[in-house]
N, C-alpha and C positions, 0 to 999 in steps of 0.2 A: 504493500500500500504506500502510495506516495506521501511524503511528509509535506505539510502545508508550510510554505515559507511565510515568515512574518517580518514585519518592519518595526524596529525600535525607534521611538520618537524622542528626540532630544532637542530641547529648545535652547538656543544660544543667544545672548545679548551682551552689550557692553556692560562691563561691571560697574562703570560710573554712570550709567544711564539712569535718568529719572523716568517718571511716568510718561513724559512727552516723547521719550526715545523708544518706548516699547513698540511703537508702530513699525519701526525699522529693524526690529530684532530678527534674528535668524533662527532657523530650525535645522538641526542635523538629523538626517534620516539614515540609519544604517541598515542596509539590506543584508540581513543575516539569516542563515539557515539555522533552525533551532537544534540545539544539542543539549543533552542532559548534563549540564555542568553548573557549578556554582561560581559566581563571580564574587571574589573576595576583596572588595575595596571598602572604603569607609566614607560613604557620603553622609551628609547630614540631612535630616528631615526638617523642613521649615514649617511654619505655622499653617501655610496654605495647602499642606498635603503634597508638596513638591519635593523632588529629590535634588538636593544641592550638593554637587561634587566639589572636591578640593579645587580651588582656583590655582592653576599652575603659575600664573603671572605674578602673584603677590609674594612668592618666595617662602611661604609658610608650609614647609613639608610636613607631612604626617609622620608620626612615630613609626619605627620599623615594623612594629607589630600590626600597624594599621595599613601598611602598604599593600597594594593589590598583588596577589600571588597567581592570578589567572591571566592567560594571554589576552583574552578579550578586554579585560579591564585595563591592562597595560596599554593596549592599542588605543582605547578610548582616550586615555590620558595623554598619549602621544599626539593624537589629533588635536586635543585641547592645547597642547604645548605649541602646535603650529598656528593656533589662533589664540595668542596669549592675552588678548583683550576680552576673552569670553569666559563665561561660567556656564555650567552644565546643569540642566534640570529637566525633569520629565513632566509633561503637562498634557492634559486631555481636554481642557475646557474649550479650546478653539475648534476642536474637531467633533465635540459631542460624543467622545468615546468613554465608556465606563472604565473606571480605574480598577486595576487588579494589583497584585503584589508579587514580589519575588524575593527570595532569601539572598541577601548580599552581605557577606561577612557576618553571618549569624544574626542578621537583622531582617525583619520583614519590611521591605521597602515598597512603597506604592509606585506603580508604573503603569504604562499602557502600551498597546501595540495594535497592529491590524494586519490582515493577510496581504501578502505582496500583490495579489491581483487587484487590490483596491488602492495601490500606490498613486496612480494618476488622479483618482478621485480626490484623495486628501491633499495632494500637491496643489490641485486646482483651488481647493478651499484655502489653503495656507497662502499661496502666492497671489492669486487673483482677488480673493475676497478679503483676506486679512493683511495683505501686503507684507507677508513675512518672507525672509530669505531661507531657502531650504538647501542645506549642504548634503550632498549625496555621498555616503561612504560605501564603497564597493569592496567586496571580498575577492582577493586574488590568491588562488591555491599555489602553495609552494611545495612541489613534489621533491622528495628526497628518497633515494634508493633504499628500500628495506624499511621505510618508516611511513607511518600514516601521514597523509598530507596535512600540512598546517596552512594558515591563511595570513595574508597581509591585508590589513584594512586601512584604507586611506581615503580622504576626501578627493573625489575626482572632478567635482563640479559643484558650484553654488547656483541654485536656480533662483532667479529674481524675475519680477514682472517684465523687465526689458531684455532678458537674455534667453527667452524661450527658443528652442530649436525645432523640435518635432513632436512636442507634447500633443496628445489628442485634443486638448482643450484650446489649442492655438487657433485663433480665428483665421480661416482660410481666405476670407474676403476682405481683410483689412491688414495693413502692414503693422508689425509689432516693433515700433521704433524705440531705441535707446538713445537719448539725447544728452550730450554734454554741452555745458555753457561756460565760456570763459569771458571775463569782462575786465578790461583795463581801458576805460574811455570809450572803446567800441566793443560791441558784443561779437564774439566768435562762436558759431554753432558748429557742431559735428554730430551727425546722427547716423545710425546704422540699424538695419533690420537684420539681426543675427540669423534669422531663419532663411533669408534670401541672399544676404551678402550685399544688398544695396546700401551704398555708403556715400554720404553727402557732406559738404561743408558750406558755410555761408558767413559773411561778415555783414553786420547791419547796425544801425543806431539803436540805442537803448529803447526808444519809444516804439520801435517795431517789434520788440521781443514778444509781447503778448499775442500779437497777430500771428506770428510764426509758430508760437506754441499751439494756437488753435488750428492752424493749417497742418502742421506736422502731426499733431495729436500723438505725442509719445506716450508710451506706457510707463516710462521711468525716466527721471532726469538726474544727471550726475553733476555735482558741483565740486569745486575744490574745497578741501578741508578748511581753508582760510575763511570761507563764508559761513561756516557752521555756527560760529559765535556772533556773527553780524546780522542780527535779526532785522536791522533797519537798512540793510543794503538794498539798493534798488532792484537788483536781480532777485533777491529773496522776496521782495514785495510782488514782483511780477509772477514769480513761480507759485507763491502761496495763494494767489487768486485762483489758480487752477487746481482741480482735484486730481493731482498726479503725484505719485510717490517720488520723493526726493532722497537721493543717497549722496554720500560724500566720500571722496577718495583723495589721498595725497597725490599730487602730480609726480610722475616718474621723472627721474633725472638720469641722464646717461643712456636712455633708450631712444633709438631713432623713432620719431613719431610716425613717419611715413615710409613704406617700403618702396623707395624711389625706383622708378623704372618698371614697376609692375603695372600693367594696364588696368584701367578702372573698370569696375563692373557695373557702373551706373549707366543710365540711358544716354548721358551726354559724354560718353567716354572718348569720343573723337575730338572733344574740345580740350586742348591742353590748358591748364590753369596754373597760375602762380599764386600760391597760398599766402595769405597775410599772416602776420605773427599771431593775431587773435585766433585765426582758424587753426593754426598749428598747435596753439595752447589747448584749444578745445579737443583736437584730435589726441593730444597727449593725455588729457584727462580721460577721454573715452577709452583709449586702448589700455591705459593702466587699470581702469576699472574692469574691463573685459578680461584681462589677464588674471586678475585676482579672483574672478568668479568662474570663468570658463575653464581655467586650469588646463587639464589635459585635452579639452575640446576647443582650445583657442585656435581659430583658423588663421591661415596666412592672408592678411588683408591686402586688398588692392588699393591703389590710390583713389581717394574719394572724388566724386564728381563735384565740381565747384559751381554753385548756383550764383548767377549774376544778379545785379540789381534791376536789370531791365528785361524786356521781352516776356514778362509775365504780369497778368492782372493781380494786383495786390488786394486781397479781401481782408478787411480787419476782423478781429476776433468776434466783435458783437454781430457782425453781418453773417458770419459763418453759422452762428447759432440762431440768429433771428430768422434767416431765410431757410433754416432747417436743411442745409445742403447735405450734410452727412448723417445727422441724427435728428429725430423728432424731439421737440421740447416737451411734448406731452407724455410720451411713453418711454423716452430715453433710448429706444432702439432705432433701427433704420426704417421701420414701418412708418409711412407717411412723409418721409424725407424726400428731397429731390432725387437723391441717389436711388432710392427704391422705385421711384416712378420712371426714371429714364433708363434704369439698368436692364439691358437686354443681352448682356454678355453671358457666355456659357462656360467660361473657365474661371477658376478662382483668381488666377494671376491677372486675367483681363479685368475682373471686378476691382482689383486693387489699383490697376492703372486708371480706370475710370474714376475711382474715388479721388485719386491724386489730381487728376485733371480738373475735376469739378471744383476743387478747392484752390487750384492754381492754374487758371486758364491762360492761354497764350495771349500775348499782346503784339505779336508779329503778324501783320497782314499776310505776308507770304506764307508763313506756316499755317495760318488759319485757312487760307484758300487751298493749300495742298490737302489738308484734312477734308475740307468740303468736297474737293474733287474726288477723293477716294470714296466718300459717302455717296456721292452722286453716281459713281461707277457701279457700286453694288446696288443702289436703289433702282437703277435701270435694268438690272439682271436678277430677277427674283429666283430663278431656278439655280443659277450659280450660287447665289447667296444661301439658299437652303442646303445645297450640297456641302458647302464649306462649313456651315454651322453644324451639320451632322458629323463632319470630320473633327471639328474642334471639340465636340463633346467627348471625344475619346482621348483627348490630350490630358496628360498628367501635369501636376504643378512642377514643371522641370526646374525652375529656378530654385525652389526650396529643396528639391531632390539633389541637385548638384551641390548645394550648400551642405547638405548632410554628408556627402562624400568628403568635402573639404574639411568638415569637422570630425572626420573619422567615425561617422555614425551610419554610413551607407550600408544597406542590407541587400540580400539577394533580390528581393522584390523590387527594390529601387533600380537595380540594373535592368530588370525586365521592363519596368516602367519607362526607362530611358529608351529602350529598344522599341517599345510600342509607340511611344510619342514620336520618335524619329521617323518611324514608318508612316505615321499620320502626316508629318510635315512633308514627306516626299509625295504622298498621295495628293495633298493640297497643291503642291507644285505641278503635278501632272494634270490635275483638273483645270488649273488656270491655263496651262499651256494648251490643253485641248480646246478650251473655250476660245482662246485667242486664235487658234488655227481655224476653228469653225467660223468665227466672225470674219476672218480675213477671206475665207472662201466665199462667204455670202456677200460681204460689203466691200471687199478690196482694201486698198491702203487707207481708206477714210477712217479706219478705226485706230490708226497709229496714235493720234493725239489723245484719245480716250485711255489708251493703255499705258501712257507714259508714266503716270504716278504709280500704278500698280507694278509695272516692270521695275521701277526704281526701288520699290519696297522689297519685292521678292528676290531681286538680284543680290540682296544682302544675306540671304540664307546660305549658311555654310553647308558643304557636302559632308555628311556624316555617315555615308553608307558603310564605310569600312568599320567604324565603331559599332554600328547596329548589326552588321553581319557577324562580327566577332562575338558579340553578346548572344545573338540567336544561335550561332553554331556551337556555343559553349554550354549554354544553360537550358535545362528543362523548364517548362512552364510550371512554376511552383503553385500557381493558382489552382491547378488540378491535382496537386500532390495529395496522396492519401497519407494522412498523418496517423492513421489508426495503428500503425506499427511502430510509432515512436515510443521509446522507453519512458517509463515513469521516472521523474527526477528523484535521484537519491543523493545522499550526502557524499561529498568528497569524490565525485566522479566527474572527470572531464567530459566534454562533448564527444571527443573521439572515442572514449571508452564506452559511452552510452551507445554510440552508433555501432561499435563492434559487438557489444552485448546483444543488441537487437538482432543483428545479422546472425550471430552464433545461436541465438535462441529460436528465432522465427525463420531464418533463412531468407528474409526479404527486407528491403530497405529502399526508400525512394531517394536516389541520389540526385544531386542538384546539377552536376556537370555531365554532359553527354559522354559516354565511354569512348566514342570515336574522336574526341576533341584532340587527343594527343596519343602517340604510340605508347608512351609509358603508361598512360591511364588505361588504354585498351588492353595492354598486357596484364595489368593488375586486375581488371575486371574478368579477363579470361581465367586467370588463376583463381580468383574468388569463386567464379562459377563452377570450376572443377572441384574445389574444396566443398562447396555446398552440395554438389552432386554426391560426393563421398559421404557427407553427413547424412543425407537422406538414405543412401544405400546402407550405411551402418545402422541407422535407426530401424530400417525395415528388417535387416538381418537379425538384429537383437529381438525384435518383436516375433519374428518367425521362429528363431532358435529356441526362445523360451515360451513360445505360445502365449504371449501377452500382447494383445492388440485391441484397442489403441491405448491401453493403460500406460505403457512404457513410452516415454519421450525423452529426448536429449535436450537439456536446458543449461542455462548459465545464470549466475547472479553474482553481485559484488562480494557477498559473504561466503558463498560456497564454491565459487568458481564454476568449472565445467562438471556437471553431475547428471546422473541418470535419475529420472523422476518417475515414481509409480503413483498413479492417481488412486488406485485401489490396493493399498498396501496389504490389508488383511487377507485378501484373496490371492495376491500374486507374489508377495515378497518371499515366500518360501522357495519359489523357483529361482529367484535371484541369489538368495543367501546360500544356496547349495553350491554355487560357483565361487571359487577363490578369487576370481577376477574382479568381483564387486566388493567394495568396502563401504560399510554403512557410515553415512555422514550424519543424518538426522532422521528422526521418526516422529510422527504424530498419530493421532487416532485414526486418520484415514489415508495419510500419504507417507512415503518414505523416499529418501534421497541417498544415492550411492555414488561413490567415486569409481570411475572406470577409466583406466589408463589410456586406451586407444582414443576414446572420446576427448580426454583431456589434451592429448597431443594434437589431435585434429582441430579441436576448438581453439587452441592457442594459435595455430596456423591461420585459422579464419579471422581471429581477432587481429593478428599482426597485419594480415592483408587488408582488412577493413580500415585499420588505422592508417595504413599507407595510402589507401584511396582517399580517405578523409583529409590527410595532410596534402595530398596532391590537389584535391579540390580547393583547399584553402589557398594554396599557392596560386592557382588559376584565378580564384576570386580576387586575391590581392592584386594580381596583374591587371585584371579588368578594372578594378577600382582605381588603380593608378592611371589607366588610360582615360577614365572618365575625368580625373583631375586634369590631365593634360588637355583634354578637349573642353574643359569648363568654360573658357571664354566663348568658344563657338556655340556651345549649348545655350549659354545665357543670351547670346545675340539672337539666335534663332527663336528662343522663347519670347524675347521682347518683340520681335517682329510678329509673332503669332498673337501676342497680347494686343498689339496695334491693330492687327486684322480683326480680332475679336471685338474690340471697341468700335471700330469702323463699321463692321457689319451690324453690330448692335444699334448704332445710330441710324443705319439705313432701315432696319426693321422698325425702329421707333418712329421714323418719319412716315413709313407706310401705315403703321397702325394708328397714329394720331393725326395724320394729314398735315404734317409739318412742311414748312417752306424753307428753301435755302436762302439765308439772309445775305445781303450785300454788306460786306465789312470794308470800311474806309478808314483813312488816316485822319479824317477831320473830326469834328465834335458833334455832328448831327445825330439825332435819334429819331427814327420814324418807324412806327409800328401800326399797321392797319389791321383791324379785327384781331388783335392779339388775345391770347388766352393764357390763364395760369395753368401750367401743366399738371398741377396737383388737383386743383378744384375745378378746372375746365370752365371757368366763368368767362364768358365773352365780353370784353369791354371794347366797344368800337371806338377807335381813335382816329383823329385826323393827323395831318402832318405835324409832328412835334418839332417845330422849327425854333422854338424859344429855348434859351438856355435854362430858364427856371419856370416851372409851372406851379401856380397856386391852385390846389384842388379842394373844393368845398362840396358839401352835400350831406345828406342824412346819414345817421348811424346805420350800419348794416348794409349800406348801398354799394360797397365794394371799393372804397377809396384805398384802404390798406392793401387789398388784393391787387389793385392796379399798381401800387408802388412796388410790391414784391414781384409781380409778374414782369415788370419792366427790368428789374435787376436780374431776375432769373433768365430772361431772354438774352440779356447781355452776356451772362455767364455761358449759356448754351452756345451762343453764336461764337464766342471766342474759344470755346472748347473744341469746336469743329462740327458741332451738331446742327441740324436744321432746327427751326424755332416754330412755336405755335402761333403763327400769324399768317394772314394772307399775303402780306408784303412787309418786308422789314429792311431797313437800312440802319446799320449800327456803326457809329464811329468808335474806334478802338478806345476802350476804357483802361486807364492805367491803374486806377484805384477805385474800389467800390466800397462805399460807406452806407450805413443804415442807422436810423434812430426810430425804431418801431417797437411796439409792445410796451407793456408796463410791468415792472417787477421791482422788488426792493432787495436789499442785501443787508439784513439785520445783523448778520454775523460780523460784518465789517462796519456796522454803524452807519449804513447808508439808506436813507429813505427812498421811496420811489422817485420823488422829484430830484433827489441828489443823484441817483443813478442816471436819470434822464439828462441832467445838466452835465455830468461827466462825459457822457457819450457825445452830447452836442459840442462841448468844448473840444473834444478830441477831433471831431470832424472839421470844425472851423480852423483848427491849427494845421491840419495835414492835407486837406483836399487841394488838388491842383486843377488847372484849367481842363485837363483831359479826364478828370475824375467824374464819377456818377454818384450822386448822393440822393438817398430817399429818406425823408423825415416825416414822421407822423405825429401830430398832436404835440408839437413842442410848446411848452408853457402851460399845459393843462393841469399840472399838479399844484398850482398855487392860485392866488386870487385872479379874477378876470383881468384886472388892470395890469398886474404884474406879468401874467401869462401873455397878454397881448403885447406888452412892451418887449418881453423876451423874444417872442415870435418875430416881431418887426426887426429887432436888432440882429437876429439870426439871418433873416432874409437879406437884410442890408449887407451883412458881411459876406454872404454867399455871392451876391451880385457884384459888389465892389471889390472885395479882396480875393476871394477864391475864384470867381468867374467860371465856375464849373457848371456842368449840367446837373439839375436838381429837380426833384419832385417833392413838393411841400404840401402835405395834406393838413387841413386845419378846420376847426369849427368856429374860429374867430373870424366871422365874415367882416368884422370891422377892419381886419387887416387889409382887405381889398381897398377900403377907403384911404387907409394910411399910405398905400402904394399908388394912389391916384388912379384907380381903376376906371377905364372908359368902356361904356356899354356899346360903343360904336365898333371898335376893333378888338375889344376884350383884351386890352393890354394895359400895363401900368403907364405912369407918366414920369417925365423927367429922367432921373438916373435909373428908374425902374421900367424904362421903355421896352426892355427886352424880356420882361416878365409876362407870361401868358396866364390866362385864367380859365379853368375848366371846372365842371361840376357834374354831379350825379343827381338823379331825381327820384321822387316817389310818385307813382301814378295811382290816383284815388278814383274809386267808382262811386256811383250814386247810392248804392246800397251800403256804403260805409266800409267796404273792403279796400285794401291798397296792395300794391306790389312795387317792388324795386325795379328800376329800369336796367340797372347794371350796364349803363352806357355813359360815356363821357360826352359832354357837349360844351361848347364855349360859353363862358359866363360864370356867374357867382350865384350859389344857392344860399339864401340867408335864413333858411329854416332847417334845423337839424332833425326835426321830427323825432325827438327823443321819447315823447310819450308813446309813439307807435311801437318803439322797441320795448318799452316797459309793458305795453299791452301784450306783445308777443311773448314776453318773459313770464306772463301770468300774474302780474301785480294785481292785488285786490281792486275791485271796481271803485270802492270808496276812496282809496288812495288816489286812483287815477282821476276821479271826479274833482277832488280837491286840487290836485296838481294842475288839471286843465283850467280850473277857475283862476288860480293864481297866475298861470301863464298868460291867460287872456287879459288879466289886469296889468301885468308887467309889460306886455307888448306895446310898443309905441312910447313907453316911458323911458326917457334917457337917464334921468336922475330922480331918485326918490329918497326923501329924508328918512331918518330912523322912525320918526313918528308916523309917517305915511306907511312905511312897511309894517309897523306894529298894527295899525288899523286894518291893513289888508289881511294880516294874519288872523286878527280877531273876526273879521267878516267871513273869511273862509271857514273858520271853525263854527261860527254861528250858522252859516248856510248848511253845514253838515247836519 
């Protein structure tokens, strides 16, 4: 019967840490096979029912009588010595595991554990939910001739939220970035997805840090130890505003920050970059932290791709959240977000690329038009589009698989995944070539222009036929492997021994490498086949000779070696015991085991041959794994091209499904959208030429003002991402920065009221918007008195017109603002300095029977009635309250100024009327 592996849970944290530091504490998990032994050390039991071991860093050694005399305890203390800042305790509260106990140095010590099969489940709880660090202690057998194997136990990796590699709970559709920040006047960023190897750097001013945190969305941030005690540092302020785990590490000295000369793995690897000192410092912090946690799984890093300050639309942190680009603000997940609505990708890596593009659209007209041409190409060819989509569905996440090999974690199934994916890539190439050949035959040379963009994309695909052929010719398809013959896991047995025992016992085993891959392997398999034939012949001869069939079988086990097994000992053992060739090993009530020299000699030959085959397969696997590492740049480049293809075809399918239109993208500052729609809510807001730089939008509550603001911003994002847009006709001047001030929320944790949050966002926009920016602002000034709010709204509009001179949509219920801006009912424009301000509004349509409906259309003009009571009626406000509100509103209308006495009389009259 197989023994159940269990995991010992040991929590580690800084010995000097207070309550605030516990969030960043670590957990050591030792994957240990259970043995019946007593661990004789001397931990102390604290008041909380936790085990507290001797701290090796304080120099207080225990007395000799209290020192551990067990190998396991000594190795645990050795691991603690390697982490001198840590103390050791066992704790179950984080995982909800019931405590048990174990005798340790004649003391009953409380502890806990869980089966190894549940390891990923609890790592997810510790790392993702509780933001703990988990140190993995692995056992390595040390075989000595003539002795029972011993074990070396050492920490091979520390799992943190930002250093996930291939854990089952890793999100396949989002990047898992680890971000390092360095700051000396200018901010240097370096971030990497350890699971894919995508590595980037960027230098930026401090004021843009929060925006890039929202765009990159790291799972973990690393800062220098120098900032740990500086709670008032501006970087700490920016980071603390985000709900992201922050770790600290000392910067490394004497270690080269960048592997100079190594090609970059990022999407812009063809662009050579000169890194600033701030970027190099961030890379230094990042790589130091990775080395201290990945340990034996530290990959060889390529040079990072350097992001420039231009050619990308800059979306501030408030806008990414307000427009729900990546996540919904209501549910916290992707459902209802822009990403969930436009996502038509079929590969996980394609979904990650789409997410990055939506948060960082292009600002290059040439690049945008190239992407649009690709979308148009597939939009016009639905059958080709469908064929490629079916092929892309068979692609594996090659970028993450390649990274596993570089991290020395690649497995047999990963090799086969690379083979299958490479075959899919070649089939897509053949399908495109066939389509081009057919179109050339039908239409002649007129198709050359249409195929230019796709030819340029596909020409970058590297030829990996040789790698795919070597993997296919070497390996069996393990997906169909029958694991029923695999041996049960036993203590102190290597995988080679398990394989050999399975063959010796059952005579069958599913090998992973094809026997005909090499002559050496073919000879070993022929030899093994002959030995197995001799085994079957020997078993049959013994059964016939002693008239015992099928009770007699030839078996093997770690404890008894090669032996003859009788299933019905009471009936048949007398026939065996009469022969001097059989020596009794063990007996039970129903079975007996005997030593038989010919079987022992033959079984040893089988075991030796099986181990030789297993070692040969291991060598072949290592060779193939090294080949994958050699071809890693080509595999990554091909995978990025397929991601691009996946996103492009996804946009084409989206355009067909939602009847989207290809926008015209220009280098000027115009924005024109006719019959545009919000892609999430699909509200049609008919618009005319939006030729003014700033639009004042008035109208009733619930009539779609905020929706129009958001949809205009989203259309700009989609257009610059390369997608078609939800409009009948659209012209978009490239937007360099996108800002928004929409929605109402407070931040009580940081002592910020709703109005304070609104003012902070408004101030940020007025400081940073440029003439090529697009700003959407909703209800600025509503959180204070009418007069103060109106004054703030006017000051904001004035600054946008005079100083920022940007494109802006300004929705408000202050219809008096139109008068302040010298609104003209003739041309629906402002006057004087506000001559470039246009005025639009929405309406309510009322029927004779008292019902009403919202028009959801924009028209030139100003609507001076917000129809708030109609929204209150829709919300179900009691009729008595509505009647009083209506009477007061009727009395207030037309009154510019009312004294306190007049207002008091009005209140009394309304109450009397009730």
